[in-house]
N, C-alpha and C positions, 0 to 999 in steps of 0.2 A: 579793760581788755586783757585777755590772757596772753602770755608770752608768745611771740611769733617764731622764735628759734627754740627748738627742742633738742637737747643733747642727750642721746641715748648712750650712756657710758657703761662699761662692763669689764669684768675680769676675763682675760683670754680663756677659752675653752669652758666658758660658763653659759653657753647659749646666747652670747651677745649678738651674733649675727641673726639668729632666729628672732630674738627679741626686737632688734632694730627693725626688721621687716614687719613685724607685728605693729610696732609703734607707727612706722612709716605709713602703712596702709590705712590704719585708723585715722591718722591725721589727714590723709588725702580724702578719705570718705567723708570726713566732717567739714570739708571745704578748703583744706590746705593744698599745698603744691607738691608735685613729685620732685624729690630732691635731685634725682639724676637730670631732670629737665632744667632745674634751677642752676645746677652746676654748669651745664652747657650755655644757658642763656646769659649768665653773668661771668663767664670765663673763669670759673673757679676750679678748673681741672687740676691745677698744681697744688691747691689747698685741700680739696676734697677728693681723696684718692680711692681706688679700688671700687668694687661693685657697690659697697655699702656707704659710700661718701664719708670715708674716715678722715676726720680733721686732724688727727694726731694730737698735738699739744693744744691746750686751751689758753696759750699765751696771747697777748695782745696782737702780735704781728700776724697770727693766723686767724684768730677769732674775729677781729674787727672787720676785715673784708667780707667774711662769711655773714656778718650781720647786715651788710648793705642791702641784700634783696628784701629783708624784712622792712626796710624803710619805705618800700614800694607796696607794702601790704601783703607780702608773701609770708606764709607760715609753712615751715618745713623742718625736717629732722636730719641731723647729722650724727655720726657715730664716733666714739673714741674709746681707747683703753687707758687714757691718761687721767691724772688726778685733777682736782680743782685748782685754780690759781686765784691770786688776789683779784685779777680782772674779772674772771668768771663769777667769783663770789659777789663782786660789786654789781655785775649785771643781774644776778639773781635777786639781790636785795632791792634793786631798782625795778624789778618786774619785767626785764627785757628778755630773759631766757628762762627755760624750765629744764630741770635735770631729773634723769632716772638713772639708777645704777643697779646692775644685776651682778650677782656674785655667786660663788659656789664653794663648797668645802675645798680648801687648797690642795688637799691630798688627792681628791678626785681630779681637780684641774691639772695638777702637775703630771698625773698619770696620762691624762688625755693629751697633754702637750707633748710628752715624750713619745707616745704612740703615733701621733700625727706627724711629728718630726721624723721618726723612723720610716714611716710610710713614704714621706717625701724623698728621703735618701734612697730608698729602694727603687723608687721610680725615677731617680736621677733628675730631680727638680728641686727648686728652692721654695721655701715658704718661711713664715716668721718663726717656725719651730725647727727648721732643719739644722740649726747650729747646736741643737740639744743632742748630745752624744750619749748621755747616761742619765739615770734617775737622779743622781746628785746634781747634774746640770739643770735638770727640770726643777729640782727643789730650789736652787738658787734663783732660777728664772722666776718662779712663782712667788718667791719671797718679796720681790720687788712689788708685785701686784697685791700682796697682802698688806703692804704699807699704804698702797694707793686706796685699798678698801678702807683702811683706817681713816684716811683723810675724808673720804666721802661719808663715812658713817658718822662723822662729827658735824656734818652740815644738817641743819634742821629743815632745809628747803627741798632736799632730794627725796625722791621715792626710792627706797631701798627694796630690792626684790631678790629673794633667795631662789636660785635656780631650782633647788629641790622642791620648793613650794609651788613654783610654776608648773612643775611636772605633776605633783600630787594634787594640787588645788587650783587647777587652771581656771575654772570659772570665777573663783574668788579673786585671783590675781588679775584676770582680765578686767573685772569691774573696778578694782583698785586703780588700775592704769587709766581707764576712761575717766574716773572721778578725779584723779590727780591732774590730768591734763584739761579737765573741764570740757571734754569733747561733746558736742551736740550733734546727734544724728538719729535717724530713724532706725528702729530695730531691723528693718529690712536691709539697711546698709551695714550694720554691725554684725549681724548673724553670719553672713558668708565669710567675713574675716575671722570671726570666732572659730568657725569650722576649719578654715584653711590652715590655721596655726595650732591646731590641737597637737599636743605632744606626740600622740600616736602616729601622726603624719610626718614626724620629724625626719624619718629615714627615706623620704621620697627623693632626696638628692637635689632639691631645689637650689639653684645657684645663689650663693650669698648667705645661706643660713648657717653654714659650718656646723650643722647638727650631725652627730655621729651616733654612738651607741646610746647616750642619754640615760645611763643607769646611775642612780644616785650614789650608791656605796659599793660599786664594783671593785674599788681599790682594796677593800678588805680581803677579797679573794685573790686579786692580782698581785698584791705585795707579799713578799715573804714575811714571816713574823718579825724578823729584825728590821726590815724596811718599814713595816707598819709602826713599830716602836720608834724608829728614828724620825720619821716624818711627823708622827704625832707629837713627839717632844719638840721638834723644830718649830712647829706651828701652834704649839699649845696655847700661848697667850691669845692669838687671833681666833683659834677654834673656840676657846672659851667665850670670848666676847661675841663671836658670831652665833653661839648657841648650838654648836655641833657636839655630838657625842665623841669623847676621846677614844 
């Protein structure tokens, strides 16, 4: 039996909300449950927050209660930006959960985080990025998630997805996802979902996708030459291992 809890993890500003909703809808179409309904039914509102059922950390105290619905035959998807833990690794090895991780060039992600935070400040509201006051703040913020990428990249059980590949090779990445999760459904069920989450539809403003401009290397024009050099040097080890052009 395939794992009943799917954890859709991702780097912030790497299309993680968009990808979560794609995964979620595919799981539901293949016979799984709506995560928002599971959250209500099993009183998990304090553990699975926001529109995309974000579990936050994968430590025992949060992950164990979220596993409870799976004991009653429910298969569903939760989201996180956190890294793997000893407990989540054990659950993977025992076949109880399945993991996907989406990431992006950290330079593009930090630019998006900075801009999203500035937009929130101008609108006098708070979000996860409104504490970012400068590009340097954004660089420090994203360095945390570059380390989290490192942890996920060392796990042999996780499906690693590059945001840029999802944009440029969407059909291939869509099929990789379906194969990784071993989802069984008719083409008539998967085709509408395939169409709904096409990258070119990303600016439709659908709640929970957090999809904005979606341009892979916009940072090369947005950064000054000194900023580009600075952030390239700052993330050079990770960029090299991720396979991005310096």
